[in-house]
C-alpha positions, 0 to 999 in steps of 0.5 A: 446092292452093297459092295460086298454083296455085288462082289460075291455075285460076280464070283458065283457067276464065274464059278458056275459057268467055267469048266475046269481045265489045266488052263482055267484052273490057275486063272479061276484060282487067281481071280478068286484070290484077287477078287476076294482080296478086294473085299477083305482089304476094303474092310481093312481100309475101312478100319484103318487107324490113321490116314497113312494106314488107310491110304496104304490099304486102299492102295492094296485094294486098287492093285487087287481090283486091277488084277481082278480085271486082268484075270477076267480078261484072261479067262475070256481069252482062254474061254472065248464063249464067255466074252459076253458074260465077261464084258459086264463083269470086266466093266464092273471091275473097271468101275470099282478100280476107277473108284479106288484110284480116285479115293487113293489120289484124294487121300494124302 
């Protein structure tokens, strides 16, 4: 399964199971923004015009993937019944973050 397709599956799952409340609405919003930014910025990095441009854009992807992990964790704290659903999503976000960190460090 490709990166973009896998990424959209994560957001659909959370969109289905989360109840909207004053606590979860901002978390959902931030999770969607960070998560979709990962895919969009990855596309930008893929089309980079130079090594320096690529590194910069992968750096943004790395930060957004870290933010995605954070908001998944915050949603699980806000809605504890999602702990089991959140574990594999957080793990996947962590793995993607590690991949982007590795790419960033290798490009000089």
